[in-house]
C-alpha positions as CSV (number, residue, x, y, z in Angstrom):
1,M,85.6,108.8,140.1
2,L,85.7,109.2,136.3
3,L,82.4,107.2,135.9
4,D,80.5,109.6,138.2
5,M,81.4,112.7,136.1
6,D,79.9,114.1,132.9
7,L,82.1,115.5,130.2
8,G,81.4,119.1,131.3
9,V,82.8,118.4,134.7
10,L,85.6,116.0,133.7
11,L,87.4,118.2,131.2
12,P,87.9,121.3,133.5
13,S,89.0,119.0,136.3
14,L,91.8,117.7,134.0
15,I,93.4,121.1,133.6
16,P,96.4,121.4,136.0
17,S,96.2,124.2,138.5
18,S,99.2,126.1,139.8
19,Q,98.7,124.2,143.1
20,S,98.9,120.8,141.5
21,V,102.2,121.9,139.7
22,Y,103.6,123.1,143.1
23,V,102.7,119.7,144.6
24,L,104.6,117.9,141.9
25,V,107.6,120.3,142.1
26,F,107.8,119.9,145.9
27,Y,107.5,116.1,145.6
28,F,110.3,115.7,143.0
29,V,112.6,118.2,144.7
30,Y,112.1,116.5,148.1
31,L,112.9,113.0,146.6
32,A,116.0,114.4,144.8
33,V,117.4,116.0,147.9
34,A,116.4,113.2,150.3
35,G,117.8,110.6,147.9
36,E,121.2,112.3,148.0
37,I,121.6,113.3,151.6
38,L,119.8,110.7,153.7
39,P,121.9,107.7,154.8
40,G,121.3,104.4,153.1
41,K,123.0,101.2,151.9
42,V,124.9,101.8,148.8
43,I,124.5,98.9,146.3
44,R,126.5,98.1,143.3
45,G,124.4,97.4,140.2
46,V,125.0,94.5,137.8
47,L,128.2,94.5,135.8
48,L,127.5,96.3,132.5
49,S,129.0,95.3,129.1
50,D,131.8,97.8,129.4
51,G,132.7,96.5,132.9
52,S,131.2,99.5,134.8
53,Q,128.8,99.2,137.7
54,L,126.4,101.9,138.8
55,R,125.9,102.7,142.5
56,Y,122.5,103.0,144.1
57,R,121.8,104.5,147.5
58,C,118.9,102.5,148.9
59,N,117.4,104.9,151.4
60,G,113.8,104.9,150.0
61,L,112.2,103.6,153.2
62,L,113.8,106.4,155.3
63,A,112.8,109.0,152.6
64,L,109.2,107.7,152.6
65,T,108.9,107.6,156.4
66,L,110.3,111.1,156.7
67,L,108.0,112.4,153.9
68,V,104.9,110.9,155.5
69,A,105.9,112.4,158.9
70,I,106.5,115.8,157.4
71,L,103.1,115.8,155.6
72,G,101.4,114.4,158.8
73,I,102.8,117.3,160.9
74,C,101.9,119.8,158.3
75,A,98.4,118.5,158.1
76,K,98.1,118.6,161.9
77,L,99.2,122.3,161.8
78,G,96.8,123.1,159.0
79,I,99.6,123.9,156.6
80,V,98.4,121.3,154.0
81,S,95.2,119.3,153.7
82,P,95.4,115.5,153.8
83,L,92.7,115.6,151.2
84,M,94.8,117.5,148.7
85,V,95.6,114.5,146.5
86,A,92.1,113.0,146.8
87,D,90.4,116.3,145.9
88,R,92.9,117.1,143.0
89,G,93.5,113.6,141.7
90,L,92.6,114.4,138.1
91,E,94.6,117.6,138.1
92,L,97.7,115.8,139.4
93,L,97.2,113.0,136.8
94,S,97.2,115.4,133.9
95,A,100.1,117.4,135.3
96,T,102.1,114.2,135.7
97,F,101.3,113.2,132.1
98,I,102.5,116.5,130.8
99,F,105.7,116.1,132.9
100,C,106.2,112.6,131.5
101,V,106.0,114.0,127.9
102,L,108.3,116.9,128.5
103,V,110.9,114.7,130.4
104,T,110.9,112.0,127.7
105,L,111.3,114.6,124.9
106,A,114.3,116.0,126.8
107,L,115.7,112.5,127.1
108,Y,115.2,111.9,123.4
109,V,117.0,115.1,122.4
110,T,119.8,114.5,124.9
111,G,120.2,110.9,123.8
112,R,120.3,111.8,120.1
113,N,123.0,114.4,120.7
114,S,125.1,112.2,123.0
115,S,128.5,110.9,121.8
116,D,129.2,108.9,125.0
117,K,130.5,105.4,124.5
118,S,129.8,104.0,128.0
119,S,127.1,101.3,128.4
120,S,124.9,103.5,130.5
121,L,124.9,106.5,128.1
122,K,125.7,105.2,124.7
123,P,122.9,106.2,122.4
124,H,120.8,103.5,120.7
125,V,119.1,105.2,117.8
126,S,116.9,103.2,115.4
127,G,116.0,106.2,113.2
128,N,112.3,105.9,114.0
129,L,111.4,108.9,116.2
130,V,108.4,107.3,117.8
131,H,110.2,104.1,118.5
132,D,113.2,105.9,120.1
133,W,111.0,108.2,122.1
134,W,108.8,105.4,123.4
135,F,111.5,102.8,124.2
136,G,114.3,105.3,125.0
137,I,117.8,105.9,123.6
138,Q,120.0,105.6,126.7
139,L,120.1,102.9,129.3
140,N,120.9,104.9,132.4
141,P,120.6,108.6,131.8
142,Q,121.3,110.9,134.8
143,F,120.4,114.4,135.8
144,M,122.7,116.1,138.3
145,S,124.2,112.7,139.2
146,I,120.8,111.3,139.9
147,D,120.0,108.0,138.2
148,L,116.7,108.9,136.6
149,K,115.5,105.3,136.1
150,F,115.9,104.4,139.8
151,F,114.5,107.8,140.8
152,F,111.3,107.5,138.7
153,V,110.3,104.1,140.0
154,R,110.9,105.2,143.5
155,A,108.7,108.3,142.9
156,G,105.9,106.1,141.5
157,M,105.8,103.6,144.4
158,M,105.8,106.4,147.0
159,G,103.2,108.3,145.0
160,W,100.9,105.2,145.1
161,L,101.0,105.2,148.9
162,L,100.5,108.9,149.2
163,I,97.4,108.7,147.0
164,N,96.1,105.8,149.1
165,L,96.6,107.7,152.3
166,S,94.7,110.8,150.9
167,I,91.9,108.5,149.8
168,L,91.9,107.0,153.3
169,A,91.7,110.4,154.9
170,K,88.8,111.4,152.7
171,S,86.9,108.2,153.5
172,V,87.3,108.9,157.2
173,Q,86.1,112.5,156.8
174,D,83.1,111.4,154.7
175,G,82.2,108.7,157.3
176,S,82.4,106.0,154.6
177,L,85.4,104.0,156.0
178,S,84.7,100.3,155.6
179,Q,86.3,96.9,156.3
180,S,87.0,96.7,152.5
181,M,88.8,100.0,152.5
182,I,90.9,99.1,155.6
183,L,91.8,95.7,154.0
184,Y,92.8,97.3,150.7
185,Q,94.9,100.0,152.5
186,I,96.7,97.4,154.7
187,F,97.6,95.2,151.7
188,C,98.9,98.0,149.6
189,A,100.8,99.6,152.4
190,L,102.5,96.3,153.3
191,Y,103.4,95.7,149.7
192,I,104.9,99.2,149.2
193,L,106.8,99.2,152.5
194,D,108.1,95.8,151.7
195,Y,109.3,97.1,148.3
196,F,111.4,99.8,150.1
197,V,112.7,97.4,152.7
198,H,114.0,95.3,149.8
199,E,114.7,98.2,147.5
200,E,118.1,96.8,146.6
201,Y,116.4,93.9,144.8
202,M,115.1,96.4,142.3
203,T,118.7,96.9,141.0
204,S,118.8,93.4,139.5
205,T,115.4,93.6,137.7
206,W,115.0,93.6,134.0
207,D,113.7,97.3,133.9
208,I,116.9,98.5,135.6
209,I,119.5,96.4,133.9
210,A,118.2,96.1,130.3
211,E,115.4,98.5,129.4
212,R,116.3,101.9,128.1
213,L,114.6,104.9,129.6
214,G,111.9,106.3,127.3
215,F,108.2,107.2,127.6
216,M,107.2,103.6,128.2
217,L,109.1,103.4,131.5
218,V,108.7,107.0,132.6
219,F,104.9,106.9,132.0
220,G,104.7,103.5,133.7
221,D,106.6,104.6,136.8
222,L,105.2,108.1,137.3
223,L,101.6,107.9,136.1
224,W,100.6,104.3,135.6
225,I,101.8,102.9,138.9
226,P,100.4,105.5,141.3
227,F,97.2,106.5,139.5
228,T,95.9,103.1,138.1
229,F,97.1,100.9,140.9
230,S,94.9,103.0,143.3
231,I,91.7,102.6,141.3
232,Q,90.4,100.2,143.9
233,G,90.7,102.9,146.6
234,W,88.9,105.4,144.4
235,W,86.2,102.9,143.7
236,L,85.7,102.0,147.4
237,L,85.4,105.7,148.2
238,H,82.2,105.8,146.2
239,N,80.9,102.2,146.7
240,K,80.3,100.5,150.0
241,V,81.1,96.7,150.1
242,E,80.4,94.5,153.1
243,L,82.6,91.4,153.3
244,T,81.8,88.2,155.1
245,V,84.4,86.7,157.5
246,P,85.2,83.8,155.1
247,A,85.8,86.3,152.3
248,I,88.2,88.3,154.5
249,V,90.1,85.2,155.4
250,A,90.3,84.0,151.8
251,N,91.5,87.5,150.7
252,C,94.2,87.4,153.4
253,L,95.4,84.0,152.2
254,V,95.7,85.2,148.6
255,F,97.8,88.1,149.8
256,V,100.0,86.0,152.1
257,I,100.6,83.3,149.5
258,G,101.2,85.8,146.8
259,Y,103.7,87.7,148.9
260,M,105.6,84.5,149.8
261,V,106.0,83.5,146.2
262,F,106.7,87.0,144.9
263,R,109.2,88.0,147.5
264,G,110.7,84.6,147.8
265,A,111.3,84.2,144.1
266,N,112.8,87.7,143.7
267,K,115.1,87.2,146.7
268,Q,116.4,83.9,145.4
269,K,117.1,85.5,142.0
270,H,118.9,88.5,143.6
271,I,121.0,86.3,145.9
272,F,121.9,84.0,143.0
273,K,123.1,86.9,140.9
274,K,125.3,88.1,143.8
275,N,126.6,84.6,144.8
276,P,125.6,81.6,142.5
277,K,126.7,79.1,145.1
278,T,124.4,80.2,147.9
279,P,122.1,77.3,149.0
280,I,118.4,77.5,147.8
281,W,115.9,76.0,150.3
282,G,118.9,74.5,152.2
283,K,120.3,72.7,149.1
284,P,123.0,73.5,146.6
285,P,121.4,75.3,143.7
286,V,120.7,73.6,140.4
287,V,122.3,75.8,137.7
288,V,122.0,75.2,134.0
289,G,125.1,76.0,132.0
290,G,126.5,77.9,134.9
291,K,124.1,80.8,134.3
292,L,120.4,79.8,134.8
293,L,118.9,79.0,138.2
294,A,116.6,76.0,138.2
295,S,116.2,75.6,142.0
296,G,113.6,76.9,144.5
297,Y,110.8,78.9,143.0
298,W,112.8,79.0,139.7
299,G,112.6,75.3,139.5
300,I,108.8,75.4,139.7
301,A,108.2,77.9,136.9
302,R,110.4,80.0,134.7
303,H,108.6,83.2,135.8
304,C,107.3,82.2,139.2
305,N,107.7,85.7,140.5
306,Y,105.0,86.8,138.1
307,L,102.6,84.3,139.7
308,G,103.2,86.0,143.1
309,D,102.7,89.4,141.6
310,L,99.4,88.4,140.0
311,M,98.1,87.0,143.3
312,L,99.1,90.2,145.1
313,A,97.3,92.3,142.4
314,L,94.2,90.1,142.9
315,S,94.3,90.6,146.7
316,F,94.2,94.3,146.2
317,S,91.0,94.0,144.2
318,L,89.1,91.3,146.1
319,P,88.1,93.7,148.9
320,C,85.9,95.4,146.3
321,G,83.7,92.4,145.9
322,I,82.5,91.2,142.5
323,S,79.7,93.6,141.6
324,S,81.9,95.6,139.2
325,P,84.8,94.8,136.9
326,V,86.3,98.3,137.4
327,P,88.4,97.4,140.5
328,Y,89.8,94.5,138.7
329,F,91.5,96.6,136.0
330,Y,94.9,96.3,137.7
331,P,95.1,92.5,137.9
332,I,93.6,92.1,134.4
333,Y,96.1,94.6,133.0
334,L,98.9,93.0,134.9
335,L,98.0,89.5,133.6
336,I,98.2,90.8,130.0
337,L,101.4,92.7,130.6
338,L,103.2,89.9,132.3
339,I,102.2,87.3,129.6
340,W,103.5,89.8,126.9
341,R,106.7,90.5,128.9
342,E,107.2,86.8,129.6
343,R,106.9,86.0,125.9
344,R,109.3,88.8,125.0
345,D,111.8,87.6,127.7
346,E,111.7,84.0,126.4
347,V,112.6,85.1,122.9
348,R,115.5,87.2,124.2
349,C,116.7,84.3,126.5
350,A,116.5,81.8,123.6
351,E,118.7,84.1,121.5
352,K,121.2,84.8,124.3
353,Y,121.6,81.3,125.9
354,K,120.8,79.0,122.9
355,E,121.4,75.4,123.8
356,I,121.6,76.3,127.5
357,W,118.0,77.7,127.3
358,A,116.8,74.5,125.6
359,E,118.1,72.5,128.5
360,Y,116.5,74.9,131.0
361,L,113.1,74.5,129.2
362,R,113.4,70.7,129.7
363,L,114.1,71.1,133.4
364,V,111.5,73.8,134.0
365,P,108.6,73.3,131.4
366,W,106.1,75.7,133.0
367,R,106.1,79.4,132.3
368,I,104.1,81.0,135.2
369,L,101.6,78.6,136.7
370,P,102.6,75.0,137.1
371,Y,100.4,72.4,135.2
372,V,98.4,75.3,133.7
373,Y,100.6,77.7,131.8
């Protein structure tokens, strides 16, 4: 989309209209209300350093289903256009960016002025304004009892699906719907729906339990996930790709294997944190130093879940063929990000677990891909 525009057209299209602001306001208000009133499984988060545990209401799947149903009915009645997001993508992107900046400035000011001593709200101030704004000051800031970190990642994942559905509607209207677009849409929809089916697993991820909420996470959740992960859809909207049957089969295999590794590894980690004695693949788990799981996928590679994530990202891009590198932005970016994150995690784990970590390295020598890396 960006590549087809000259600067004279691009700059005006980046200026948020009142309608794009209304869309964002409706979206966030709906998620806030739905997250509080819809029924859902209440999950206790990990035990924090002060002994407290946050509670998360995992009703994302119901909230998403209801939202899509409401928008579908409104589109049928002519109240809203299913093409609204596809036609105003750049406006929504810039409006979301402005929102990210404003929210994180508010988080910075609130964090700086906080005197709370709890693990969730205790301020961590380095004295460097940019550093504190970027990485955040508080671990789990809240607004009107809403956990913002959990809220923002939910908003980003749902936003990704809504953008894709609008792109799909536009391709149907334009008569450009192709096998490639259908394949991309199916893979992304399955991935996003699976995320919400297993939403409770998010509560034990590094972002939730360890990262403070600053611009890095807010921007990543609200803008980066929905707007860059959908690049393949935007690209297919303007480029027709014909796939052979073997190519479709191979693409499906990459998706299925990636999903099995990604979901299987994350499930094993989540279950282990809840009950370290739960069998892994039918056998008692191998645990190093009583803390580190070295069984199942976690006995194959120290970050095997990253391998699954990379394969899934690749499966979203393969329907676009190999004529352009643009649709492969997401898997390339993810590869760089996960290697950087894996290196950072390894340093932290070495400092935290010391000799236990050295023993774990001996048992599980591979980082992400066995016998390669």
